[in-house]
N, C-alpha and C positions, 0 to 999 in steps of 0.2 A: 271626550269630554275633558274639560279642564274648568279650573276656578280663576275666576276674576273678580274681585271687589265683593267678594263674599258670596258670591253666587257660582252655581256650577252650570256652566254654558255647554251647549254643544251634546249634552246628553243623548244616547243613543238607546230607547229602549224597545224591545222586540218582545210583542205579546204572542204566546201561542196559545190559540183558542180565540183569536182576537175577534170572533163574531159573535161573542157572548153576550146575552143581555142582561148580566149580573155584574160579575166581577169586573168585566171592562169597564161597563158603565161607573162602576164603582172607581174605579183608578181615572177615568177620563175626569169626573167629578172632582177629585180631589187635584189632579194636576191643574186644575181650570182655575183655582184659586191658589197655588203655589206660585210664591214670589222670587224663591231663590234658586230655580231651577229654570231652564231653558233646553229645547231640544227637539227631537223626532220620536216619533212612536209607530213603530210599523206592525201593523195587526196581521198574523198568519194566521188562517182558518184554512180547513177543507173545504167548508163552505165559504168560498170568496165574495160570494153576494153578501153575505151578513158582515164579512169585513169591511167591503165598502159601504154597505149601511153606517156601520160604526165609524167610518172616516168624517163622515156627513155629520153625525151627533157629535164626537168628538172635537170636530172643528166649531159648531156652535156652541158649545160648551164652554169652549176657549173664548168666543166672543161674549159668552153671559159674562163669564169670570172679568173680562175686561183688559185682561191683559194676553194677549197672542203669544204666549212663550213656548207653546208645544204645535207642530204641526203632525199631521196624522197621513199615512197611506198605507194601503191594502198590498199584501202580497201574496199569491198562490204557491210560491217556493220556500219549503222550511230553510235550505242553507243559503237562499237568498237574502231571504228576512234577517238571516242571524249575522250576516255580514257588519262587523263594525259595531257589535252590540255592546253596550256597558252593563247593561241590566238585561235578563231574560225572565219576564214572568210566563207562567206554565199554568193554565187553567182551562181544563178539557172536560168533556163529557165523553167516558169510554161507551161507545153504543149510543142506544137510544134510551126512552123511557119505556119503549115497550121490553128492551133487556130488563131494565130495573123492575119493571111489574114482575117479571120472572124471579128476580131476586129477593123480592120483598114478599111476594104473596104465593109463590108456590109452595114453600114449606107451612105454609099456613094448613094444608091439606095434612100435614103430619104433625099440628099442634103446637108449630113453631111460630111466635109471633116476634116481629121486628119494629121497632119504632124509628128506625131512620134507615137501616140496610147498607150504609156507605163505607163501614170502617171495619166492625166487629158484625160476628154471627155468620151465616151462608151468605146473605147478602154482600158483605164485605168482601170476603172470600173470591166470590165471583165477579166483584166488581172489579178487584185487585190482577183475577186473571184476564180482564179484558184491557185493562189499563198498562200493564207493566210491559207488554210487548212496544207499546208505542212508545213507552219512556226509554226502551233500548236505542229505538230510532232518534228521539230528540237526543238522549246522551250524546250518540255518537257523533251528530251533527253538531252539537256544540264541542264538542272535543276536535272535529275538523276544523270549525270555522270561526269560532270565538273561545277559545278554550281560558280566557283572563275574564270572562264576563262572570259578573254574580248572578245565580239562579235563584228566583223566589216563586216557591211552589204553592199553590192553593189546592191542588186536586185531591182528592180522598179516593184510596185509603192513604192518608197521610204519609204514616211510617215507611210503609212498603214503596211509595211514589219516590221518596226523598233518598230511601236505602237504594232502591235500584238505578238512581242517576250516578249513585259513588260505585257502584257494583262494575257499571259499564266503564265510567271515568272516574279514577282513583282522585286524581286532583280538582276533581270540580269545586266550585264554591258554592255550593248549595244547600239552602235551607229552606222549612216548610213554614207556613205562618197559618194560624188559628185563632179565631176570635172567641172562642168559648172560655177561654181565662178572663177574658173582659168582662164577660157576663158576671162572673163570681166576683169581680172585683166590684162591679155595681152593686150587686148585693151588700157587700161589705160596706161600703159606702153609704148605702141606705140604712142599714142598722146602724153605722156611727151617726147618720145626721141624727136620728132618734134619739140615739143615747146622748149623745153631746151637745144637741139642740143646735148644730151647724144647717143652715140654710140649703147649701147644695156644697158637696163635696165630688170631685171631680175622681172618676174612678183611677186615674194616674196618680191620684194623691195616696191610694192605698197601695203601700209597698209589699209585695209577697215573694215568696221564696218557693218556686214551684217544683215538681218532678213527677215523671211518668211517661206515659205514652199518650200521644194525641188521642183526643176525646175520652182519656183516662187518667186525667193529670191530676195531681194531689198539691195541697197548699202546705207546706211546712211551717211555714212562718207567715203573718200578716199583722202590718202595723198601719197605724196613723199619725204622723206626726209623732214618733216614737210610742205611740200607745199601742200595746200589745192588743189585737183584736180577739185572740182566741177564746177570751172567758165570754166575752161579747157575743159570739157567735155558739158557744156551748149554751149560753143561757136562750138563743133564737133557737137553736135546735130543739130544745126540750119544749119552749114556749108554742112553736110552731110546727108542731110536728103534725098537723091537719094540715099544715100547707099556709106559705106566706106568699101574696101577689101584690106587688106596691107599684107597677105599670098601669098607670091610668089610661082606661078604654081597652086593654089588653090582657086577657085572660085564656087562660088553658082552655076555656069552654068556647070562645070564639076564635081560637087560632092554635092549629096545629103545631107551631114552633113555640108556644110558650107553655110554662109548667108554673106550678107552685111550691116548686123546690122541696117537696116532700122526700124524693129521693135522696138528694144531697143531705138534708139533716138527717135522714135515716144512718145514712153512709156515716156521718159523723158521728152518730150515737154508738154504731158498732165499732169503729176504728179510732177516732178521737184525733182525725186529719180532715179538713176541708177538700171535698169531692170540687175540682175547678171545672166542671163542663155542664152542659145542661142535662136536665135529667133524661131527655130522650135518649142523649149518647150514652150517658153513664150507665142505662138499664141495661143496654146489650152486653156490657162486661162481665154483667155479674150472673151466676148460676141460677137462673128462674127465681129471683126474689121478685122482680116487679115485672115481668113479661110473662107470667103464668098464662094467663089469658086476657082478653078485652076487659073483663069484669075488675081484676086485679090493678090493671093500668089505670082504669079511671078512678079506683082508691087510692092511687097514688098522685092522681091530678097531672097526667100528662097524655098525649096523644100517641096513638099509632097513626103516623102519618101515611095515608095513601097515594100510591103513584098516580091514581086517577086525577087528585087535586094535583100532582104536579104536571100531569099533560094539560090539565085545563088551564093552569097558571102560564105554562109554555105560550098557550095561544093568545092570552092578554098581553104577554109581552112581545110576542110578533107584531101582534096589532099595534102595540105602544111603539114597536119599532118603525113601523109603517108612517104611523102619524108624527113622528119624530122627524122622518127624514122627508117626507112631504111637506111638512111644515104647519102640517094642521094640528099639531100641538106643539105648544112653546117646550121649549127644552129647558130645563131648570137644574143648576146646580144641587146635588144631594149630596152634602159629606157623609162619606162612607163609615166613620169609625175606625177604619184600618189602619194598619202601621206601616203599610208598603212606601208611601212615599217619603215618609219620616226616616225609614230606615234606607234608602236610597241616599238621602241627604247625608246620614251619619256615615255611609259608606263613601259617599263621595269627599268626605272630610269638613262638612259642614255641622260640627258639634257630635255629641255622642250621648248615647243614652242605653238604657235598659230594657229588655222587654222578653217574652217568652217565645223560643222558636224551636222547629225540630231539626235536630242534626245528629249525625252519627255520635254513639256514645264512645267518648276518649277517657273514660275513669269520671264522667260527670255525675254519673251513679254508679258509686264503686261496685254495687253487687249485681249490675247487669252487664253480661260481657260485651266487649268492644266489637262496634260495629251495629248493633240494633240501632235504630233511630229513636231516639228520647226526646221528651219536650222537657226544657229546663230552661231559664232564663239564659239570656247572653248579653254581651256588652257589645254594641254597636259603635265603631269608631272607624277612623279613616281606613278603607280597605281592608276592613277587617271585622269580622264576628266572632266572639270568642265566647264559647259556652261556661256557663257560670257552674262550678262544683258544688252538688249539692249533698254528697255524702250518701251513705246506705238509705235504701228504701225501707221503709218498717216491715218488719217480716211477715205480718197477716196479709199487710196490702200487697206485698210481693209474689205471695201466694194466688193472689186472684190474677195477677199481671202475668205470671210466668205462662200459662196457656197461651194469652195473646202475645208473647215475643215468640214463641213457638209458631204460632200462624204467620208472624211477618216472616221469620226464617223459611219458613214452609213454602209461601207464595213467591218468594224472590228465588229457592231453589227450585220451583218448579218452572220459573220463567228461565233462569239461566241452563237448565237442563231441556228445557222445551217438552216438560212430562207432567201429566196432570196428576201423577202417581203422589207426588210429595204434597200437594194440594189436599188429595182425599184424606191423607191420612190426619193433616190439621183439621180438615172438616169434622172427621168422624169423632174428634176429641173436644171440638169446638163447645165451649161452655153452653151454647143455647140448644146444640144439637144432643139432647138427652134419646139417642135412639138404638134399638138393637142395629149390630150391624147391618143385618141385611136390609132395614128400612133406610138405613143410613146411606148404605149405597143405590137404593132407588131412588132416594132423593137426591144425591149426587148427580145421577146419571141423567135424571129428569131436568135437573138444571142446566147441566151439558149442554142436552137438546135445545134448552130455551135460549141460549146464547150461543148457539154453536156457528153462527154466521162470523162471531169475533173471536173463535177459538181455534181459528186454521194454521194458527203458529204454534201449536203442540201438536206434535206428530205422534204421541203416544199416551 
């Protein structure tokens, strides 16, 4: 990679999980309209045919963008794919939706409901146990082949995945990206538009100072053109305690991924800070307040996303991929709203900016121990990502956060020791697992059986 005439040329991007029908398509769409970078994208996937299909889709997106700045090729060997990489993007599914079905729905036999099941709760722990051994392999390969590459992680559980990369390769240059904060910026933008009579406020105009763990992130400060938005949000939290939906045509009643912000507003009334994630994620970090049973969930106007929906959606995506590859369906550019390309440009030396990322704590949150992967703002600039110091986490929120720090520590320890014992200790004390120890053991053992195909890494 080099800079010439305010452009980054010969950029080499390696995409691990390059057969994806979601995140990979997002990146390819964003690259198709990018005029300040050019280079090569190598798509690595254990399903090499899926990666080859995405090569065709990526090339057609480049044609649709009018600028053929990036070329694509597929690779079936991880180390070969990493050769010469400037950037490595990781977006993988650990196992299949069959295992995720166990993660999410098996605990329901014990009265435990999960709205997502990929970060917190029993599902988040078992997803971590499947994923982290893969991250050991990826981190070792990066250390051996492309130690100077910048690594962008999109896989959940975000904190544990990024933490594992650093445990294996201390000097890795990695960070995790999540768009949940963006949704809260959009909510703040909507409130500001209504209050100030502005037609359209871009969410990037909402300046926020964030801190927390991924999917349990909190906004300490929020402003629009120097105006403090906390009084406005406080008024909204009281006025809309029964819910606020403002996206036309999208409601929690017709989308598993929509919500009416009831959980966010409820948390503000409890703690006086703005919870910066979707209600589905936030609910899983709290001790039974919002996930007691499906009726309580409905009362807070969000959904328990069933894995059956994910399975059906995968069928649709596979068919969409087939039609795009065959030419039956036109390939259209759909900007993702993600920040990955902008981050790459800043690291390459094309400007600087601030956004939220997940990185190991090095004092950015003072009352969380070093090494725990936390989410704060960071300054992106030439070959640099510097987390912003946010001070202490508020004591009451820290009490809610502490068990999830313990879980992150425990699943990483389980992987490092190749033992399920540390994971069970975290599982038994997890916020959603309010069970007698005997039932907690039964549930854990049942979930081990459900995902045993992917737990061969653990020797005890």
